[in-house]
C-alpha positions in Angstrom: 95.4 34.8 -6.0 94.6 38.0 -7.7 97.1 40.8 -7.4 94.7 43.5 -8.5 94.4 46.0 -5.7 92.8 48.9 -7.6 89.4 48.1 -6.2 90.4 48.0 -2.5 92.3 51.2 -3.0 89.3 52.8 -4.5 87.2 51.8 -1.6 89.7 53.0 1.0 90.5 56.3 -0.7 87.6 58.4 0.6 88.5 57.6 4.2 92.0 58.9 3.6 90.6 62.4 3.1 90.7 64.9 6.0 87.5 65.9 7.7 87.8 69.4 6.2 88.3 68.0 2.7 85.3 65.8 3.0 83.2 68.7 4.4 84.3 71.0 1.5 83.6 68.3 -1.1 80.1 67.7 0.4 79.2 71.4 0.5 80.4 72.0 -3.1 78.5 69.0 -4.3 75.3 69.7 -2.4 72.0 70.7 -3.8 71.6 73.2 -1.0 74.5 75.2 -2.4 72.9 75.3 -5.9 69.6 76.5 -4.5 71.4 79.2 -2.4 73.3 80.4 -5.5 69.9 80.7 -7.3 68.6 82.7 -4.4 71.7 85.0 -4.4 71.4 85.5 -8.2 67.8 86.4 -7.9 68.5 88.9 -5.2 71.3 90.5 -7.1 69.3 90.7 -10.4 66.4 92.3 -8.5 68.7 94.8 -6.7 70.2 95.8 -10.0 66.8 96.5 -11.4 65.6 98.3 -8.2 68.4 99.1 -5.7 65.9 99.8 -2.9 65.0 96.0 -2.9 68.0 95.5 -0.6 69.5 98.9 0.1 66.2 100.7 0.9 65.4 101.7 4.4 63.4 98.5 5.0 64.8 96.5 2.1 67.2 94.2 4.0 64.7 93.9 6.9 61.9 92.8 4.6 64.2 90.3 2.8 64.7 88.5 6.1 61.3 89.1 7.7 59.0 88.1 4.8 60.0 84.4 4.8 60.0 84.0 8.6 56.6 82.5 8.9 57.0 80.1 5.9 60.4 79.2 7.4 58.8 77.7 10.5 56.3 75.8 8.5 58.9 74.5 6.0 61.0 73.2 8.9 58.1 71.2 10.4 57.0 70.0 7.0 60.5 68.8 6.1 60.5 66.6 9.2 57.3 65.0 8.2 58.2 64.6 4.5 61.5 62.9 5.3 59.4 60.1 6.9 57.6 59.6 3.5 54.5 61.5 4.7 53.1 65.0 4.3 51.0 67.4 6.4 48.4 69.4 4.4 46.7 70.7 7.6 49.5 73.1 8.7 47.7 76.1 7.2 44.6 75.3 9.3 46.7 74.6 12.3 48.3 78.0 11.9 44.9 79.6 11.6 43.6 78.0 14.7 46.7 78.9 16.7 46.6 82.5 15.5 42.9 82.8 16.5 43.6 81.3 19.9 46.5 83.8 20.4 44.2 86.7 19.4 41.4 85.4 21.7 43.6 85.1 24.7 44.9 88.6 24.3 41.5 89.9 23.5 40.2 88.6 26.8 43.2 89.9 28.8 45.9 92.0 27.3 47.9 91.6 30.5 48.6 88.0 29.8 52.2 86.9 29.6 53.5 86.8 26.0 55.6 83.8 26.7 52.6 82.0 28.2 50.5 82.7 25.1 53.3 81.5 22.8 53.5 78.3 24.8 49.8 77.7 24.6 49.8 78.2 20.8 52.7 75.7 20.4 50.7 73.2 22.6 47.6 73.7 20.5 49.5 73.1 17.3 51.2 70.0 18.9 47.8 68.7 19.9 46.5 69.0 16.4 49.7 67.4 15.1 49.2 64.5 17.5 45.8 63.9 16.0 47.3 63.6 12.5 50.2 61.5 13.7 48.0 59.0 15.5 45.6 58.6 12.5 48.5 58.1 10.1 50.6 55.8 12.3 47.9 53.5 13.7 45.2 53.5 11.1 47.7 53.1 8.3 45.9 55.5 6.0 48.1 57.6 3.6 49.1 60.9 5.2 47.9 62.8 2.1 44.4 61.6 2.7 44.4 62.0 6.5 45.8 65.5 6.5 43.6 66.6 3.6 40.7 65.6 5.7 41.9 67.2 8.9 42.8 70.4 6.9 39.1 70.8 6.2 38.0 69.7 9.7 40.3 72.1 11.5 39.3 74.9 9.1 35.7 74.1 9.6 36.0 74.2 13.4 37.8 77.6 13.1 35.1 79.0 10.9 32.4 77.8 13.2 34.0 79.3 16.2 35.3 82.5 14.7 32.4 83.2 12.3 32.7 86.6 10.9 34.6 87.9 13.9 38.0 89.4 13.2 40.5 90.1 16.0 42.3 93.4 15.1 45.3 95.3 16.3 43.4 96.9 19.1 42.9 93.5 20.7 46.7 92.8 21.0 49.0 94.4 23.6 51.6 96.8 22.2 54.4 94.6 23.4 53.2 91.6 21.4 52.7 93.7 18.2 56.3 94.9 18.5 57.4 91.2 18.2 56.4 91.3 14.6 58.6 94.3 13.7 61.3 94.4 16.4 64.9 93.9 15.4 68.0 92.8 17.2 71.3 94.1 15.7 69.5 94.8 12.5 67.9 91.3 12.2 64.2 90.9 12.7 63.3 89.0 15.9 60.9 86.7 14.0 63.8 85.7 11.7 66.0 85.0 14.7 63.3 82.8 16.2 63.1 80.9 12.9 66.9 80.5 12.7 67.0 79.2 16.3 64.4 76.6 15.5 66.3 75.8 12.3 69.5 75.1 14.1 67.8 73.1 16.9 65.9 70.9 14.5 68.9 70.5 12.1 71.1 69.5 15.1 68.5 66.9 16.2 68.1 65.4 12.8 71.8 64.9 12.1 73.1 64.0 15.6 70.3 62.4 17.6 69.4 58.8 17.2 65.7 59.7 16.8 66.6 62.1 14.0 68.6 59.5 12.1 65.8 57.0 12.5 63.4 59.4 10.7 65.6 59.2 7.7 65.8 55.4 7.9 62.0 55.2 8.1 61.6 57.4 5.1 64.1 55.4 3.1 62.3 52.1 3.7 59.5 51.9 6.2 59.2 48.1 6.0 62.9 47.6 6.5 62.8 50.0 9.4 60.1 47.8 11.1 62.1 44.6 10.5 65.1 46.3 12.0 63.1 47.1 15.1 62.8 50.8 14.8 59.8 52.4 16.6 58.3 53.5 13.3 54.9 54.5 14.7 56.3 56.5 17.5 58.8 58.3 15.3 56.0 59.2 12.8 53.8 60.5 15.5 56.7 62.6 16.9 57.3 64.1 13.4 53.7 65.2 13.1 53.7 66.6 16.6 56.8 68.6 15.9 55.3 69.8 12.6 52.1 70.8 14.4 54.0 72.6 17.2 55.9 74.7 14.7 52.7 75.5 12.8 51.3 76.6 16.2 54.3 78.8 16.8 53.9 80.1 13.2 50.3 81.0 14.1 51.4 83.1 17.0 54.1 84.7 14.9 51.5 85.5 12.2 49.3 87.2 14.7 52.2 89.3 15.9 53.3 90.1 12.4 50.0 91.2 11.0 48.2 92.1 14.3 45.0 90.3 13.1 43.4 86.9 13.2 40.2 85.6 11.6 38.8 82.4 10.1 40.8 82.6 6.9 44.2 83.1 8.5 46.8 80.8 7.0 44.5 79.5 4.2 46.6 78.2 1.3 50.0 78.5 3.0 50.2 74.7 3.4 50.9 74.3 -0.3 53.7 76.9 -0.1 55.2 75.0 2.8 55.3 71.8 0.7 56.6 73.7 -2.3 59.4 75.2 -0.2 60.5 71.8 1.1 60.5 70.2 -2.4 62.3 73.2 -4.0 64.8 72.9 -1.2 65.9 69.5 -2.3 64.0 67.3 0.2 62.8 64.1 -1.6 59.0 64.0 -1.6 59.4 60.2 -1.4 61.2 60.5 1.9 64.6 59.5 3.2 66.8 62.3 2.0 67.1 66.1 2.2 68.1 68.6 4.8 66.3 71.1 6.9 68.8 73.7 5.6 67.6 73.1 2.1 64.0 73.5 3.2 64.9 76.8 4.8 66.6 78.0 1.7 63.6 76.9 -0.3 61.3 79.0 1.9 63.5 82.1 1.4 63.7 81.4 -2.4 59.9 80.9 -2.7 59.1 84.2 -1.0 61.8 86.1 -2.8 60.5 84.9 -6.1 57.1 86.2 -5.3 58.6 89.6 -4.4 61.1 89.8 -7.2 59.3 88.8 -10.3 57.0 91.9 -10.5 60.1 94.1 -10.1 61.9 92.1 -12.9 58.9 92.9 -15.1 57.4 89.4 -15.1 53.6 89.3 -14.8 52.1 88.1 -11.6 50.2 85.5 -13.6 53.5 83.8 -14.4 54.6 83.6 -10.8 52.7 80.4 -10.2 54.2 78.9 -13.4 57.7 79.7 -12.2 57.2 78.1 -8.8 55.5 75.1 -10.5 58.5 74.7 -12.9 60.9 74.8 -9.9 58.9 72.0 -8.2 58.8 69.8 -11.3 62.5 70.4 -11.9 63.3 69.5 -8.2 61.3 66.3 -8.4 62.8 65.2 -11.7 66.3 66.0 -10.5 65.7 64.0 -7.3 64.5 61.0 -9.2 67.5 61.3 -11.6 70.0 61.5 -8.7 68.3 58.6 -6.9 68.5 56.4 -10.0 72.1 57.3 -10.6 73.1 56.5 -7.0 71.3 53.2 -7.2 73.1 52.4 -10.5 76.5 53.2 -9.0 75.7 51.0 -5.9 74.8 48.1 -8.2 78.0 48.6 -10.2 80.1 48.8 -7.1 78.5 45.6 -5.8 79.1 43.8 -9.1 82.7 44.9 -9.2 83.4 43.9 -5.6 
């Protein structure tokens, strides 16, 4: 009988660490921390160049407020991407919800703000349900489905809205304040985004349904064989993504006090970029909603910081593209390294 106990000791060692030790080790080794450090370094460099970027009268407020809309979209997009899918229709969903919000207030400015917000969320959820059903039951790649619905939803919005533009005068004053109001120095829209972030993050990492989303993204076929409700979970992910896009539409209307047929056009790519930059694997199965949130803040901060740092606006897209390519390459490298370590551990066992 072999007396070599080094391998069992190696396997048991991690469990001997305290919970706090494991938490600290996980945080220090996380990609989210690296992305957060890049964000902090960018803010510091920009502030050194122009102190008003943070210390100005509206500097800190804008730093938090500017990414609030993209934050909501990134959270929803992350939930879909973790299932190995993608939703390219969120920009159109946002536009429809913003226009619905403006139309409701234009018809009656005495409407309840909460009621209008709920309606916008339900509109977004309904559009997300369409995407989810098409992807889950027709088994067509989500990229194709949502590319099609992106154009369909936008076409419907343009047909309904035409050249009509809902302006600030159509919104009640109380609703407009939602876009600029602060609570203890923090914009209300940012607080809404952070509340959604915590709720979705808690669901993904503690609820059975949240963990099943990761399992589906890691290996959809294995998830089916294991008996997981793959179709239902995928539909749920798209509904949640659509609901958050609907909320983002209402928030957009409040933030800019306007809604028209082009509202939200192009923001779907920013949402995907924020998620990927935040360390969420585009191939599904890994990543955190916290990383997606940091990615949203980093993406918006880059767009605001580069002109101050003297970098031409024509290079902004190149910088974002380089970050996306770097994130994807790093993800593939880390995945290959983990797979290699697992094979080595299996062979040594």
